[in-house]
LONUPA-779926 format. One record per residue: chain; z, x, y of N, C-alpha, C in turn; residue in three letters. Coordinates in nm, 4 decimals. Layout:
<pts>
['A', [Z, X, Y], [Z, X, Y], [Z, X, Y], 'ALA']
...
</pts>
This chain:
<pts>
['A', [0.0000, 0.0850, -0.1190], [0.0000, 0.0000, 0.0000], [0.0000, 0.0889, 0.1246], 'MET']
['A', [-0.0772, 0.0507, 0.2261], [-0.0870, 0.1289, 0.3479], [0.0451, 0.1276, 0.4233], 'ALA']
['A', [0.0757, 0.2393, 0.4908], [0.1986, 0.2476, 0.5684], [0.1858, 0.1624, 0.6940], 'THR']
['A', [0.2998, 0.1225, 0.7567], [0.2942, 0.0435, 0.8791], [0.2150, 0.1109, 0.9901], 'PRO']
['A', [0.2287, 0.2443, 1.0033], [0.1553, 0.3162, 1.1070], [0.0054, 0.3044, 1.0835], 'VAL']
['A', [-0.0362, 0.3207, 0.9578], [-0.1779, 0.3125, 0.9239], [-0.2303, 0.1710, 0.9463], 'TYR']
['A', [-0.1501, 0.0716, 0.9085], [-0.1909, -0.0673, 0.9250], [-0.2034, -0.1034, 1.0725], 'THR']
['A', [-0.1087, -0.0576, 1.1541], [-0.1137, -0.0839, 1.2968], [-0.2360, -0.0180, 1.3598], 'LEU']
['A', [-0.2629, 0.1074, 1.3196], [-0.3784, 0.1783, 1.3730], [-0.5070, 0.1056, 1.3364], 'ALA']
['A', [-0.5144, 0.0541, 1.2130], [-0.6332, -0.0191, 1.1709], [-0.6533, -0.1450, 1.2512], 'GLY']
['A', [-0.5457, -0.2176, 1.2763], [-0.5544, -0.3411, 1.3526], [-0.5995, -0.3148, 1.4959], 'ALA']
['A', [-0.5441, -0.2094, 1.5564], [-0.5813, -0.1754, 1.6936], [-0.7244, -0.1231, 1.7020], 'LEU']
['A', [-0.7732, -0.0650, 1.5919], [-0.9083, -0.0080, 1.5915], [-1.0174, -0.1137, 1.5774], 'SER']
['A', [-0.9820, -0.2311, 1.5286], [-1.0832, -0.3328, 1.4985], [-1.1760, -0.3612, 1.6166], 'TRP']
['A', [-1.1252, -0.3954, 1.7359], [-1.2165, -0.4245, 1.8476], [-1.2970, -0.3032, 1.8927], 'PRO']
['A', [-1.2390, -0.1841, 1.8799], [-1.3124, -0.0642, 1.9183], [-1.4265, -0.0367, 1.8216], 'LEU']
['A', [-1.3958, -0.0410, 1.6926], [-1.4963, -0.0087, 1.5920], [-1.6123, -0.1081, 1.5920], 'MET']
['A', [-1.5806, -0.2357, 1.5949], [-1.6857, -0.3357, 1.5832], [-1.7413, -0.3817, 1.7171], 'HIS']
['A', [-1.6648, -0.3618, 1.8246], [-1.7115, -0.4038, 1.9559], [-1.7729, -0.2904, 2.0346], 'GLY']
['A', [-1.6913, -0.1901, 2.0650], [-1.7361, -0.0797, 2.1497], [-1.8321, 0.0140, 2.0774], 'VAL']
['A', [-1.7949, 0.0541, 1.9542], [-1.8748, 0.1552, 1.8843], [-1.9703, 0.0989, 1.7791], 'PHE']
['A', [-1.9674, -0.0330, 1.7566], [-2.0666, -0.1006, 1.6714], [-2.0816, -0.0290, 1.5356], 'ARG']
['A', [-1.9697, -0.0064, 1.4703], [-1.9665, 0.0715, 1.3464], [-2.0642, 0.0182, 1.2416], 'LEU']
['A', [-2.1418, 0.1089, 1.1849], [-2.2360, 0.0766, 1.0780], [-2.1932, 0.1512, 0.9521], 'GLN']
['A', [-2.1778, 0.0788, 0.8425], [-2.1262, 0.1373, 0.7185], [-2.2249, 0.1172, 0.6042], 'VAL']
['A', [-2.2446, 0.2225, 0.5259], [-2.3318, 0.2158, 0.4090], [-2.2583, 0.2690, 0.2864], 'LYS']
['A', [-2.2870, 0.2117, 0.1715], [-2.2421, 0.2657, 0.0441], [-2.0945, 0.2536, 0.0148], 'GLY']
['A', [-2.0255, 0.1601, 0.0765], [-1.8812, 0.1493, 0.0532], [-1.8492, 0.1173, -0.0930], 'ILE']
['A', [-1.9469, 0.0589, -0.1624], [-1.9271, 0.0277, -0.3042], [-1.9185, 0.1545, -0.3897], 'GLU']
['A', [-1.9561, 0.2692, -0.3340], [-1.9499, 0.3954, -0.4080], [-1.8095, 0.4564, -0.4114], 'ASN']
['A', [-1.7176, 0.4024, -0.3322], [-1.5812, 0.4541, -0.3289], [-1.5015, 0.3877, -0.4412], 'VAL']
['A', [-1.4543, 0.4644, -0.5381], [-1.3838, 0.4054, -0.6530], [-1.2484, 0.3474, -0.6146], 'PRO']
['A', [-1.1981, 0.2610, -0.6990], [-1.0699, 0.1962, -0.6724], [-0.9520, 0.2901, -0.6916], 'GLU']
['A', [-0.9612, 0.3810, -0.7877], [-0.8489, 0.4696, -0.8169], [-0.8498, 0.5956, -0.7332], 'GLY']
['A', [-0.7805, 0.6979, -0.7834], [-0.7731, 0.8240, -0.7127], [-0.9075, 0.8916, -0.7011], 'GLY']
['A', [-0.9295, 0.9581, -0.5889], [-1.0565, 1.0276, -0.5660], [-1.0416, 1.1209, -0.4472], 'ALA']
['A', [-1.1352, 1.2149, -0.4376], [-1.1466, 1.2998, -0.3195], [-1.2690, 1.2533, -0.2429], 'VAL']
['A', [-1.2494, 1.2179, -0.1174], [-1.3570, 1.1726, -0.0302], [-1.3870, 1.2859, 0.0676], 'LEU']
['A', [-1.5034, 1.3492, 0.0547], [-1.5362, 1.4688, 0.1326], [-1.6523, 1.4426, 0.2273], 'ALA']
['A', [-1.6331, 1.4763, 0.3545], [-1.7341, 1.4456, 0.4561], [-1.7614, 1.5652, 0.5460], 'ALA']
['A', [-1.8703, 1.5557, 0.6229], [-1.8989, 1.6545, 0.7259], [-1.7943, 1.6416, 0.8365], 'ASN']
['A', [-1.7833, 1.7442, 0.9196], [-1.6770, 1.7470, 1.0205], [-1.7344, 1.7843, 1.1559], 'HIS']
['A', [-1.7410, 1.6862, 1.2474], [-1.7985, 1.7103, 1.3801], [-1.7013, 1.6797, 1.4929], 'ILE']
['A', [-1.5869, 1.6195, 1.4605], [-1.4915, 1.5811, 1.5641], [-1.3526, 1.5653, 1.5051], 'SER']
['A', [-1.2517, 1.5819, 1.5885], [-1.1145, 1.5571, 1.5446], [-1.0923, 1.4100, 1.5123], 'ASN']
['A', [-1.1822, 1.3242, 1.5574], [-1.1703, 1.1806, 1.5339], [-1.2354, 1.1366, 1.4028], 'PHE']
['A', [-1.2914, 1.2292, 1.3258], [-1.3637, 1.1925, 1.2037], [-1.2833, 1.1074, 1.1049], 'ASP']
['A', [-1.1527, 1.1335, 1.0838], [-1.0787, 1.0498, 0.9888], [-1.0750, 0.9027, 1.0281], 'PRO']
['A', [-1.0890, 0.8743, 1.1567], [-1.0810, 0.7371, 1.2089], [-1.1915, 0.6482, 1.1516], 'TRP']
['A', [-1.3208, 0.6781, 1.1770], [-1.4258, 0.5933, 1.1186], [-1.4408, 0.6109, 0.9688], 'PRO']
['A', [-1.4001, 0.7271, 0.9151], [-1.4118, 0.7491, 0.7715], [-1.3189, 0.6557, 0.6945], 'LEU']
['A', [-1.1986, 0.6354, 0.7470], [-1.1013, 0.5528, 0.6773], [-1.1024, 0.4063, 0.7159], 'GLY']
['A', [-1.1508, 0.3742, 0.8355], [-1.1430, 0.2365, 0.8831], [-1.2139, 0.1353, 0.7931], 'PHE']
['A', [-1.3351, 0.1643, 0.7415], [-1.4025, 0.0656, 0.6562], [-1.3235, 0.0302, 0.5298], 'PRO']
['A', [-1.2314, 0.1152, 0.4891], [-1.1526, 0.0918, 0.3684], [-1.0235, 0.0166, 0.3981], 'LEU']
['A', [-0.9888, 0.0035, 0.5236], [-0.8686, -0.0657, 0.5681], [-0.8856, -0.2161, 0.5524], 'TRP']
['A', [-0.7820, -0.2919, 0.5144], [-0.6432, -0.2509, 0.4937], [-0.6084, -0.2230, 0.3476], 'PRO']
['A', [-0.7084, -0.2239, 0.2588], [-0.6812, -0.2097, 0.1149], [-0.6505, -0.0660, 0.0735], 'HIS']
['A', [-0.7134, 0.0306, 0.1393], [-0.6918, 0.1706, 0.1014], [-0.6513, 0.2513, 0.2231], 'ARG']
['A', [-0.5634, 0.3468, 0.2023], [-0.5234, 0.4401, 0.3063], [-0.5731, 0.5784, 0.2697], 'GLN']
['A', [-0.6265, 0.6492, 0.3678], [-0.6676, 0.7868, 0.3459], [-0.5478, 0.8798, 0.3615], 'LEU']
['A', [-0.5419, 0.9808, 0.2759], [-0.4439, 1.0871, 0.2884], [-0.5223, 1.2150, 0.3154], 'PHE']
['A', [-0.4807, 1.2916, 0.4141], [-0.5596, 1.4085, 0.4511], [-0.4705, 1.5210, 0.5009], 'PHE']
['A', [-0.5251, 1.6431, 0.4933], [-0.4531, 1.7603, 0.5396], [-0.4637, 1.7706, 0.6912], 'MET']
['A', [-0.3515, 1.8047, 0.7530], [-0.3495, 1.8269, 0.8970], [-0.2922, 1.9646, 0.9264], 'GLY']
['A', [-0.3305, 2.0221, 1.0384], [-0.2826, 2.1544, 1.0757], [-0.1297, 2.1560, 1.0790], 'LYS']
['A', [-0.0716, 2.2554, 1.0149], [0.0740, 2.2626, 1.0021], [0.1433, 2.2604, 1.1374], 'ALA']
['A', [0.0791, 2.3194, 1.2394], [0.1435, 2.3277, 1.3704], [0.1585, 2.1913, 1.4383], 'GLU']
['A', [0.0865, 2.0904, 1.3889], [0.0972, 1.9558, 1.4466], [0.2205, 1.8806, 1.3972], 'LEU']
['A', [0.2809, 1.9303, 1.2901], [0.3945, 1.8607, 1.2306], [0.5254, 1.9042, 1.2975], 'PHE']
['A', [0.5329, 1.8776, 1.4269], [0.6537, 1.9064, 1.5035], [0.7415, 1.7812, 1.5056], 'ASN']
['A', [0.8616, 1.7884, 1.5627], [0.9511, 1.6725, 1.5617], [0.8940, 1.5472, 1.6265], 'PRO']
['A', [0.8003, 1.5636, 1.7185], [0.7428, 1.4471, 1.7872], [0.6250, 1.3894, 1.7097], 'VAL']
['A', [0.5277, 1.4754, 1.6785], [0.4060, 1.4283, 1.6121], [0.4203, 1.4152, 1.4610], 'LEU']
['A', [0.5119, 1.4915, 1.4029], [0.5251, 1.4941, 1.2579], [0.5397, 1.3575, 1.1938], 'GLY']
['A', [0.6356, 1.2752, 1.2383], [0.6523, 1.1429, 1.1772], [0.5283, 1.0549, 1.1905], 'PRO']
['A', [0.4602, 1.0654, 1.3044], [0.3383, 0.9863, 1.3249], [0.2283, 1.0337, 1.2314], 'ILE']
['A', [0.2133, 1.1655, 1.2200], [0.1116, 1.2229, 1.1324], [0.1343, 1.1805, 0.9875], 'MET']
['A', [0.2582, 1.1903, 0.9425], [0.2885, 1.1540, 0.8040], [0.2681, 1.0051, 0.7815], 'ARG']
['A', [0.3049, 0.9237, 0.8796], [0.2850, 0.7798, 0.8675], [0.1378, 0.7426, 0.8596], 'GLY']
['A', [0.0525, 0.8264, 0.9203], [-0.0911, 0.8009, 0.9180], [-0.1584, 0.8577, 0.7932], 'ALA']
['A', [-0.0784, 0.9215, 0.7049], [-0.1342, 0.9712, 0.5795], [-0.1591, 1.1205, 0.5752], 'GLY']
['A', [-0.1180, 1.1932, 0.6791], [-0.1438, 1.3372, 0.6828], [-0.0315, 1.4152, 0.6152], 'ALA']
['A', [-0.0672, 1.5304, 0.5595], [0.0314, 1.6252, 0.5081], [-0.0121, 1.7650, 0.5517], 'PHE']
['A', [0.0823, 1.8545, 0.5762], [0.0494, 1.9825, 0.6403], [-0.0240, 2.0820, 0.5511], 'PRO']
['A', [-0.1089, 2.1605, 0.6166], [-0.1778, 2.2704, 0.5502], [-0.1812, 2.3884, 0.6462], 'VAL']
['A', [-0.1613, 2.5070, 0.5940], [-0.1688, 2.6283, 0.6746], [-0.3122, 2.6801, 0.6660], 'ARG']
['A', [-0.3875, 2.6561, 0.7716], [-0.5290, 2.6925, 0.7706], [-0.5473, 2.8439, 0.7681], 'ARG']
['A', [-0.6533, 2.8855, 0.6988], [-0.6823, 3.0273, 0.6893], [-0.6048, 3.0966, 0.5800], 'GLY']
['A', [-0.5204, 3.0208, 0.5100], [-0.4412, 3.0771, 0.4004], [-0.4710, 2.9978, 0.2732], 'GLU']
['A', [-0.4381, 3.0577, 0.1614], [-0.4530, 2.9883, 0.0339], [-0.3261, 2.9053, 0.0121], 'ASN']
['A', [-0.3215, 2.7888, 0.0759], [-0.2015, 2.7066, 0.0774], [-0.1907, 2.6260, -0.0519], 'ASP']
['A', [-0.1249, 2.6843, -0.1507], [-0.1140, 2.6197, -0.2811], [-0.0332, 2.4903, -0.2743], 'LEU']
['A', [0.0646, 2.4849, -0.1868], [0.1468, 2.3650, -0.1766], [0.0629, 2.2455, -0.1299], 'GLN']
['A', [-0.0261, 2.2685, -0.0334], [-0.1118, 2.1611, 0.0155], [-0.2084, 2.1152, -0.0944], 'ALA']
['A', [-0.2608, 2.2112, -0.1697], [-0.3505, 2.1776, -0.2803], [-0.2759, 2.0955, -0.3850], 'ILE']
['A', [-0.1556, 2.1388, -0.4189], [-0.0757, 2.0669, -0.5186], [-0.0420, 1.9255, -0.4713], 'GLU']
['A', [-0.0152, 1.9100, -0.3424], [0.0129, 1.7774, -0.2873], [-0.1087, 1.6878, -0.3007], 'THR']
['A', [-0.2266, 1.7422, -0.2681], [-0.3502, 1.6647, -0.2771], [-0.3788, 1.6238, -0.4214], 'ALA']
['A', [-0.3594, 1.7148, -0.5148], [-0.3824, 1.6842, -0.6564], [-0.2875, 1.5739, -0.7025], 'VAL']
['A', [-0.1610, 1.5848, -0.6621], [-0.0623, 1.4825, -0.7003], [-0.1006, 1.3454, -0.6455], 'ARG']
['A', [-0.1420, 1.3407, -0.5208], [-0.1813, 1.2134, -0.4586], [-0.2994, 1.1514, -0.5329], 'LEU']
['A', [-0.3966, 1.2348, -0.5693], [-0.5136, 1.1843, -0.6432], [-0.4713, 1.1268, -0.7782], 'CYS']
['A', [-0.3830, 1.1976, -0.8471], [-0.3364, 1.1510, -0.9776], [-0.2568, 1.0219, -0.9663], 'LYS']
['A', [-0.1985, 0.9990, -0.8484], [-0.1236, 0.8755, -0.8246], [-0.2148, 0.7591, -0.7851], 'GLU']
['A', [-0.3459, 0.7869, -0.7808], [-0.4399, 0.6809, -0.7466], [-0.4749, 0.6732, -0.5994], 'GLY']
['A', [-0.4328, 0.7741, -0.5224], [-0.4581, 0.7751, -0.3787], [-0.5970, 0.8329, -0.3476], 'LYS']
['A', [-0.6417, 0.8084, -0.2251], [-0.7706, 0.8571, -0.1783], [-0.7464, 0.9701, -0.0789], 'LEU']
['A', [-0.7815, 1.0924, -0.1185], [-0.7596, 1.2096, -0.0341], [-0.8890, 1.2457, 0.0381], 'VAL']
['A', [-0.8836, 1.2490, 0.1694], [-1.0008, 1.2825, 0.2500], [-1.0014, 1.4322, 0.2802], 'ALA']
['A', [-1.1175, 1.4933, 0.2666], [-1.1320, 1.6364, 0.2904], [-1.2563, 1.6623, 0.3741], 'MET']
['A', [-1.2526, 1.7722, 0.4473], [-1.3689, 1.8167, 0.5242], [-1.4017, 1.9575, 0.4761], 'PHE']
['A', [-1.4962, 1.9713, 0.3837], [-1.5237, 2.1001, 0.3187], [-1.5602, 2.2129, 0.4142], 'PRO']
['A', [-1.6122, 2.1786, 0.5325], [-1.6475, 2.2834, 0.6276], [-1.5242, 2.3483, 0.6880], 'GLU']
['A', [-1.4087, 2.2818, 0.6724], [-1.2837, 2.3413, 0.7156], [-1.2532, 2.3255, 0.8626], 'GLY']
['A', [-1.3539, 2.3163, 0.9459], [-1.3360, 2.2990, 1.0895], [-1.4616, 2.2354, 1.1442], 'THR']
['A', [-1.4552, 2.1900, 1.2672], [-1.5706, 2.1197, 1.3242], [-1.6921, 2.2110, 1.3375], 'ARG']
['A', [-1.8106, 2.1521, 1.3219], [-1.9343, 2.2304, 1.3289], [-1.9592, 2.2867, 1.4684], 'ARG']
['A', [-1.9553, 2.1995, 1.5691], [-1.9876, 2.2404, 1.7051], [-1.8610, 2.2392, 1.7899], 'ALA']
['A', [-1.8464, 2.3421, 1.8752], [-1.7286, 2.3519, 1.9588], [-1.7678, 2.4037, 2.0961], 'LYS']
['A', [-1.6942, 2.3588, 2.1959], [-1.7172, 2.4105, 2.3284], [-1.6426, 2.5412, 2.3515], 'GLY']
['A', [-1.5421, 2.5677, 2.2702], [-1.4636, 2.6888, 2.2832], [-1.4748, 2.7712, 2.1564], 'LEU']
['A', [-1.4630, 2.9000, 2.1725], [-1.4658, 2.9887, 2.0571], [-1.3394, 2.9666, 1.9745], 'ARG']
['A', [-1.3559, 2.9524, 1.8449], [-1.2432, 2.9260, 1.7569], [-1.2300, 3.0377, 1.6545], 'LYS']
['A', [-1.1110, 3.0492, 1.5984], [-1.0840, 3.1532, 1.4981], [-1.1578, 3.1249, 1.3686], 'LYS']
['A', [-1.1689, 2.9959, 1.3315], [-1.2272, 2.9597, 1.2036], [-1.3688, 2.9070, 1.2228], 'PHE']
['A', [-1.4628, 2.9537, 1.1432], [-1.6005, 2.9073, 1.1522], [-1.6254, 2.7995, 1.0484], 'THR']
['A', [-1.7257, 2.7145, 1.0780], [-1.7573, 2.6052, 0.9870], [-1.8440, 2.6569, 0.8732], 'ALA']
['A', [-1.7890, 2.6635, 0.7560], [-1.8640, 2.7025, 0.6374], [-1.8006, 2.6310, 0.5180], 'ARG']
['A', [-1.8787, 2.6009, 0.4165], [-1.8253, 2.5253, 0.3033], [-1.7104, 2.5972, 0.2336], 'PRO']
['A', [-1.6055, 2.5245, 0.2091], [-1.4926, 2.5755, 0.1320], [-1.4778, 2.4922, 0.0058], 'ARG']
['A', [-1.4212, 2.5512, -0.0981], [-1.4181, 2.4863, -0.2288], [-1.2985, 2.3982, -0.2558], 'GLY']
['A', [-1.2138, 2.3747, -0.1554], [-1.0928, 2.2975, -0.1774], [-1.1168, 2.1571, -0.2290], 'GLY']
['A', [-1.2161, 2.0883, -0.1746], [-1.2439, 1.9501, -0.2160], [-1.2781, 1.9441, -0.3644], 'SER']
['A', [-1.3679, 2.0308, -0.4066], [-1.4085, 2.0341, -0.5468], [-1.2930, 2.0787, -0.6356], 'ALA']
['A', [-1.2194, 2.1772, -0.5883], [-1.1060, 2.2294, -0.6653], [-1.0035, 2.1194, -0.6926], 'ARG']
['A', [-0.9743, 2.0390, -0.5917], [-0.8764, 1.9308, -0.6069], [-0.9282, 1.8239, -0.7016], 'ILE']
['A', [-1.0538, 1.7847, -0.6846], [-1.1118, 1.6809, -0.7704], [-1.1141, 1.7250, -0.9162], 'ALA']
['A', [-1.1503, 1.8498, -0.9399], [-1.1560, 1.9021, -1.0765], [-1.0169, 1.9108, -1.1385], 'LEU']
['A', [-0.9194, 1.9562, -1.0599], [-0.7837, 1.9709, -1.1113], [-0.7192, 1.8360, -1.1405], 'ALA']
['A', [-0.7483, 1.7372, -1.0555], [-0.6893, 1.6042, -1.0737], [-0.7715, 1.5169, -1.1680], 'ALA']
['A', [-0.8920, 1.5649, -1.2011], [-0.9835, 1.4896, -1.2879], [-1.0147, 1.3519, -1.2279], 'GLU']
['A', [-1.0539, 1.3552, -1.0996], [-1.0911, 1.2323, -1.0285], [-1.2299, 1.2499, -0.9682], 'VAL']
['A', [-1.2955, 1.1398, -0.9292], [-1.4287, 1.1499, -0.8686], [-1.4276, 1.2271, -0.7366], 'PRO']
['A', [-1.5371, 1.2973, -0.7125], [-1.5596, 1.3689, -0.5869], [-1.6698, 1.2934, -0.5134], 'LEU']
['A', [-1.6325, 1.2235, -0.4068], [-1.7245, 1.1326, -0.3382], [-1.7705, 1.1925, -0.2052], 'VAL']
['A', [-1.9014, 1.2114, -0.1860], [-1.9520, 1.2644, -0.0587], [-1.9609, 1.1538, 0.0462], 'PRO']
['A', [-1.9493, 1.1916, 0.1712], [-1.9630, 1.0955, 0.2806], [-2.0198, 1.1673, 0.4019], 'ALA']
['A', [-2.0810, 1.0914, 0.4901], [-2.1362, 1.1481, 0.6129], [-2.0939, 1.0620, 0.7313], 'ALA']
['A', [-2.0633, 1.1286, 0.8414], [-2.0198, 1.0633, 0.9644], [-2.1129, 1.1056, 1.0773], 'ILE']
['A', [-2.1470, 1.0111, 1.1640], [-2.2342, 1.0431, 1.2770], [-2.1862, 0.9687, 1.4009], 'LYS']
['A', [-2.1809, 1.0407, 1.5119], [-2.1485, 0.9782, 1.6394], [-2.0144, 1.0162, 1.6983], 'GLY']
['A', [-1.9228, 1.0707, 1.6196], [-1.7883, 1.0986, 1.6699], [-1.7838, 1.2149, 1.7687], 'THR']
['A', [-1.8896, 1.2930, 1.7748], [-1.8936, 1.4036, 1.8703], [-1.9432, 1.3592, 2.0075], 'ASP']
['A', [-1.9727, 1.2288, 2.0232], [-2.0254, 1.1774, 2.1507], [-1.9513, 1.0509, 2.1938], 'ARG']
['A', [-1.8213, 1.0436, 2.1688], [-1.7463, 0.9214, 2.1957], [-1.7487, 0.8814, 2.3428], 'LEU']
['A', [-1.7605, 0.9783, 2.4326], [-1.7602, 0.9463, 2.5763], [-1.8809, 0.8628, 2.6166], 'ARG']
['A', [-1.9875, 0.8693, 2.5382], [-2.1081, 0.7918, 2.5703], [-2.1144, 0.6620, 2.4918], 'THR']
['A', [-2.0074, 0.6301, 2.4185], [-1.9982, 0.5067, 2.3398], [-2.1171, 0.4880, 2.2451], 'PHE']
['A', [-2.1402, 0.5864, 2.1571], [-2.2520, 0.5753, 2.0633], [-2.2199, 0.4785, 1.9505], 'PRO']
['A', [-2.3213, 0.4413, 1.8742], [-2.2961, 0.3674, 1.7507], [-2.2405, 0.4658, 1.6487], 'ARG']
['A', [-2.1235, 0.4362, 1.5949], [-2.0666, 0.5203, 1.4906], [-2.1239, 0.4784, 1.3562], 'LEU']
['A', [-2.1567, 0.5768, 1.2741], [-2.2161, 0.5504, 1.1435], [-2.1425, 0.6281, 1.0348], 'GLN']
['A', [-2.1191, 0.5613, 0.9240], [-2.0542, 0.6237, 0.8087], [-2.1309, 0.5842, 0.6838], 'VAL']
['A', [-2.1544, 0.6809, 0.5972], [-2.2225, 0.6538, 0.4709], [-2.1456, 0.7193, 0.3575], 'SER']
['A', [-2.1137, 0.6404, 0.2551], [-2.0447, 0.6911, 0.1365], [-2.1463, 0.7039, 0.0231], 'TYR']
['A', [-2.1504, 0.8193, -0.0399], [-2.2465, 0.8416, -0.1474], [-2.1860, 0.8233, -0.2853], 'GLY']
['A', [-2.2707, 0.8307, -0.3857], [-2.2248, 0.8202, -0.5236], [-2.1472, 0.9475, -0.5612], 'LYS']
['A', [-2.0480, 0.9348, -0.6465], [-1.9690, 1.0520, -0.6868], [-2.0560, 1.1648, -0.7412], 'PRO']
['A', [-2.0151, 1.2866, -0.7118], [-2.0866, 1.4057, -0.7576], [-2.0655, 1.4235, -0.9079], 'ILE']
['A', [-2.1714, 1.4527, -0.9851], [-2.1542, 1.4764, -1.1288], [-2.0669, 1.5998, -1.1538], 'PRO']
['A', [-1.9635, 1.5815, -1.2330], [-1.8720, 1.6916, -1.2631], [-1.8520, 1.7129, -1.4125], 'LEU']
['A', [-1.8933, 1.6166, -1.4939], [-1.8648, 1.6221, -1.6375], [-1.9198, 1.7478, -1.7037], 'ASP']
['A', [-2.0355, 1.7948, -1.6577], [-2.0972, 1.9107, -1.7207], [-2.0278, 2.0417, -1.6851], 'ASP']
['A', [-1.9298, 2.0351, -1.5947], [-1.8596, 2.1561, -1.5531], [-1.7340, 2.1821, -1.6355], 'LEU']
['A', [-1.7006, 2.0885, -1.7219], [-1.5822, 2.1048, -1.8064], [-1.5984, 2.2284, -1.8948], 'ALA']
['A', [-1.4959, 2.3082, -1.9030], [-1.5004, 2.4273, -1.9864], [-1.5443, 2.5516, -1.9129], 'GLY']
['A', [-1.5990, 2.5363, -1.7930], [-1.6387, 2.6525, -1.7150], [-1.5164, 2.7143, -1.6472], 'GLN']
['A', [-1.5216, 2.8430, -1.6137], [-1.4128, 2.9037, -1.5366], [-1.3919, 2.8247, -1.4073], 'PRO']
['A', [-1.2675, 2.8013, -1.3664], [-1.2401, 2.7191, -1.2477], [-1.3178, 2.7601, -1.1229], 'PRO']
['A', [-1.3298, 2.8902, -1.0985], [-1.4007, 2.9359, -0.9796], [-1.5480, 2.8979, -0.9862], 'LYS']
['A', [-1.6113, 2.9189, -1.1021], [-1.7526, 2.8855, -1.1170], [-1.7749, 2.7350, -1.1045], 'ASP']
['A', [-1.6868, 2.6563, -1.1668], [-1.6994, 2.5106, -1.1604], [-1.6842, 2.4623, -1.0174], 'ALA']
['A', [-1.5883, 2.5199, -0.9451], [-1.5647, 2.4804, -0.8067], [-1.6837, 2.5139, -0.7177], 'SER']
['A', [-1.7421, 2.6317, -0.7372], [-1.8567, 2.6728, -0.6560], [-1.9773, 2.5820, -0.6810], 'GLU']
['A', [-2.0022, 2.5511, -0.8075], [-2.1157, 2.4637, -0.8403], [-2.0946, 2.3246, -0.7831], 'THR']
['A', [-1.9744, 2.2713, -0.7991], [-1.9440, 2.1380, -0.7478], [-1.9547, 2.1343, -0.5955], 'ALA']
['A', [-1.9114, 2.2411, -0.5302], [-1.9187, 2.2469, -0.3839], [-2.0633, 2.2491, -0.3360], 'THR']
['A', [-2.1483, 2.3229, -0.4064], [-2.2902, 2.3252, -0.3704], [-2.3513, 2.1862, -0.3823], 'GLN']
['A', [-2.3191, 2.1176, -0.4901], [-2.3701, 1.9817, -0.5091], [-2.3179, 1.8892, -0.3999], 'ARG']
['A', [-2.1905, 1.9057, -0.3670], [-2.1277, 1.8219, -0.2659], [-2.1937, 1.8396, -0.1302], 'LEU']
['A', [-2.2131, 1.9632, -0.0874], [-2.2705, 1.9878, 0.0444], [-2.4150, 1.9392, 0.0534], 'MET']
['A', [-2.4878, 1.9507, -0.0572], [-2.6254, 1.8986, -0.0597], [-2.6246, 1.7468, -0.0428], 'THR']
['A', [-2.5315, 1.6811, -0.1098], [-2.5217, 1.5358, -0.1017], [-2.4792, 1.4907, 0.0379], 'ALA']
['A', [-2.3836, 1.5607, 0.0980], [-2.3386, 1.5251, 0.2330], [-2.4523, 1.5397, 0.3329], 'ILE']
['A', [-2.5282, 1.6486, 0.3222], [-2.6405, 1.6705, 0.4133], [-2.7456, 1.5609, 0.3979], 'GLN']
['A', [-2.7736, 1.5214, 0.2739], [-2.8722, 1.4160, 0.2508], [-2.8257, 1.2834, 0.3099], 'ALA']
['A', [-2.6982, 1.2512, 0.2949], [-2.6436, 1.1285, 0.3520], [-2.6523, 1.1322, 0.5053], 'LEU']
['A', [-2.6222, 1.2474, 0.5632], [-2.6254, 1.2603, 0.7093], [-2.7675, 1.2411, 0.7624], 'TYR']
['A', [-2.8627, 1.3001, 0.6944], [-3.0011, 1.2893, 0.7390], [-3.0553, 1.1469, 0.7285], 'GLU']
['A', [-2.9947, 1.0657, 0.6430], [-3.0384, 0.9270, 0.6276], [-2.9779, 0.8332, 0.7328], 'GLU']
['A', [-2.8762, 0.8823, 0.8057], [-2.8135, 0.7987, 0.9081], [-2.8994, 0.7905, 1.0341], 'LEU']
</pts>
């Protein structure tokens, strides 16, 4: 069941999503009912908003947030919205274990394989390149790895039409028995190809 913070955010988002931003959604039937990893491109800090809204109020997204945001003021709000901390730039095993546990519990974990936004106005420490965390979590939890694409969140000031597309789960069955690193790399390649194809169709 969605937390009160998540439910309130969804209710407040309704007029914005359908009125101001004219949200267009494709492929929502591809998102499974049970645990899964939902992996999308990353162009804005607002990406979790349209990615999770079409699933509201039945499903809540759980996602990693920068550890530094979990301070006494923002921490409770972040956790109520489904976020859990991750130390970026490090091999944060605790965050991975949390994500795997959530998936096994039937939750929907949202990931951004690029690790950081594609385009930035300021120079950042981390560059946008595919990371294997999404595939690693899906393989470890034995849940579907679902690609998604988001468009429009990088231009919110101009009130664009927001678009979200959910794709069919990435085939993973043939990776069973392979070394974890090799399986993760192959799954990540498939995932990024699928995300790019979904984005180009928007």
